[in-house]
C-alpha positions in Angstrom: -8.1 20.0 38.9 -11.7 19.1 39.3 -12.3 18.9 35.5 -9.1 16.8 35.1 -10.3 14.4 37.8 -13.8 14.2 36.1 -12.2 13.5 32.7 -10.0 10.9 34.2 -13.0 9.1 35.9 -15.0 9.2 32.7 -11.9 7.9 30.8 -11.4 5.0 33.2 -15.1 4.1 33.1 -15.0 4.2 29.3 -11.9 2.0 29.2 -13.6 -0.5 31.6 -16.8 -0.5 29.4 -14.6 -0.8 26.3 -12.8 -3.9 27.6 -16.1 -5.4 28.9 -18.0 -4.4 25.7 -20.0 -7.2 24.1 -18.7 -6.2 20.7 -15.2 -7.2 21.8 -16.3 -10.7 23.0 -16.8 -13.6 20.7 -19.0 -15.2 23.4 -21.3 -12.1 23.2 -21.4 -12.3 19.4 -22.5 -16.0 19.7 -25.2 -15.0 22.2 -26.5 -12.3 19.9 -26.6 -14.7 17.0 -28.2 -17.4 19.1 -30.5 -16.1 21.9 -30.8 -19.6 23.3 -27.2 -19.6 24.3 -26.7 -19.1 28.0 -25.8 -15.7 29.4 -24.8 -14.8 32.9 -27.5 -13.1 35.0 -27.1 -9.4 34.7 -28.6 -6.6 36.7 -30.4 -3.8 34.9 -30.0 -0.3 36.2 -29.6 2.0 31.1 -30.4 6.8 23.2 -31.4 6.5 19.2 -31.5 5.1 15.9 -30.3 4.5 12.4 -33.2 4.2 10.0 -33.3 0.6 8.9 -36.7 -0.6 7.8 -38.7 -2.6 10.4 -39.0 -5.7 8.1 -35.2 -6.1 8.1 -35.2 -7.3 11.7 -38.3 -9.5 11.6 -36.7 -12.7 10.3 -33.3 -12.3 11.9 -34.4 -11.6 15.4 -37.9 -13.0 16.0 -39.6 -11.7 19.1 -36.7 -9.6 20.2 -37.5 -5.9 20.6 -36.5 -3.2 18.1 -35.5 0.1 19.8 -36.3 3.6 18.8 -36.2 7.0 20.6 -39.3 8.8 21.8 -37.5 11.9 23.0 -34.7 13.4 25.1 -35.7 16.1 27.6 -33.5 18.2 29.9 -34.6 19.5 33.3 -33.5 22.9 34.5 -31.8 22.5 37.9 -33.2 25.7 39.4 -36.7 26.0 37.9 -37.5 22.3 37.3 -38.7 23.3 33.8 -38.3 20.6 31.1 -37.5 21.1 27.5 -36.8 18.9 24.5 -33.2 18.6 23.5 -33.1 18.7 19.7 -29.4 18.0 19.2 -28.6 15.9 16.2 -25.0 15.4 17.3 -26.2 14.0 20.6 -28.7 11.7 18.8 -25.9 10.4 16.4 -23.5 9.9 19.3 -26.1 7.9 21.2 -26.9 5.8 18.2 -23.3 5.1 17.4 -22.6 4.0 21.0 -25.6 1.7 21.1 -24.3 0.0 17.9 -20.9 -0.3 19.4 -22.3 -1.9 22.5 -23.4 -4.9 20.5 -27.1 -4.5 19.7 -27.5 -5.3 16.0 -28.0 -2.3 13.7 -31.2 -3.7 12.2 -32.8 -3.6 15.6 -32.1 0.2 16.0 -34.8 2.1 14.3 -35.1 5.8 13.4 -38.7 6.1 14.6 -41.8 4.2 15.5 -42.2 1.8 12.6 -45.9 1.5 13.0 -45.9 -2.4 13.0 -45.1 -3.1 16.7 -46.9 -6.4 17.6 -46.2 -9.0 20.2 -44.6 -11.2 17.5 -42.6 -8.2 16.2 -42.2 -5.9 19.3 -40.7 -2.5 19.8 -39.4 -0.6 22.8 -39.5 3.2 22.9 -36.5 4.8 24.7 -37.2 8.2 26.4 -34.3 10.0 28.0 -34.5 12.5 30.9 -31.4 14.5 31.8 -31.2 16.1 35.2 -28.4 18.2 36.6 -27.4 18.3 40.2 -24.8 20.4 42.0 -22.2 17.6 41.6 -23.1 16.1 38.2 -25.6 15.0 35.6 -28.0 12.1 35.8 -29.6 10.4 32.7 -32.7 8.3 33.2 -33.8 6.0 30.3 -37.4 4.9 30.4 -38.2 1.8 28.2 -41.8 1.6 27.1 -42.9 -1.7 25.6 -45.0 -1.5 22.4 -47.2 -3.3 22.7 -47.2 -4.0 26.5 -46.5 -7.7 27.1 -48.1 -8.6 30.3 -46.1 -11.8 30.9 -42.7 -10.3 30.0 -39.9 -11.8 32.0 -37.9 -8.6 31.6 -38.6 -5.6 33.9 -39.6 -2.4 32.2 -41.1 -0.4 35.1 -37.8 1.1 36.5 -35.8 3.6 34.4 -32.2 2.7 33.7 -30.1 5.3 35.5 -26.5 6.5 35.1 -24.6 9.6 36.0 -21.4 11.5 35.4 -19.6 14.6 36.7 -19.9 17.7 34.6 -17.2 18.0 32.0 -15.7 21.0 30.3 -18.6 21.2 27.8 -22.0 19.6 27.3 -20.9 17.5 24.3 -18.3 15.6 26.4 -20.7 15.3 29.4 -23.5 13.9 27.2 -21.1 11.6 25.4 -20.0 10.0 28.7 -23.7 9.6 29.6 -24.4 8.0 26.2 -21.6 5.5 26.7 -22.9 4.4 30.1 -26.6 4.4 28.9 -25.7 2.2 25.9 -24.1 -0.3 28.1 -27.1 -0.5 30.4 -29.4 -0.9 27.4 -27.2 -3.8 26.2 -27.6 -5.4 29.6 -31.4 -4.9 29.2 -31.3 -6.5 25.7 -29.3 -9.5 27.0 -32.1 -10.1 29.5 -34.5 -10.3 26.5 -32.3 -12.7 24.8 -32.0 -14.9 27.9 -35.8 -14.9 28.3 -36.3 -16.4 24.8 
């Protein structure tokens, strides 16, 4: 019964996020194409990439960050020990969900492109997954590269989401990815509003 309730909660949340998804909104598409368009004020609370070349995004999205993943670690609930999660399925699922959220594909990079400058910035995403007796928490830290001192978008507080444990880790992490991608989209909208 508990797993059925957890699956139902995740399903309802996914439906709400799907209906509110920027990819489903023509207004969101216009805002992505034109960062000067007004967007409602959004609160930030929100992992990885598809291998396009860095130069592909330079002309189309001047001064908007390109995102890439720095790592995904898990924390053992009992020992507190951390370890890298090397799961290509999780990586691919996260990338797919970020694209679905509405961040243009050319701004999702496979790795650090090596040309991160203030005029062509990057943001490294690092994920930290922690288990609790009641669920799983995912913290996404966003590191500016280079650091932009007068940035109007906050980067000092990790984006946080959580879910109940599902029948297996793939479904649990998939639910976390969906929530994290939506929070990252909100963060990206703040960048677009600041331009």
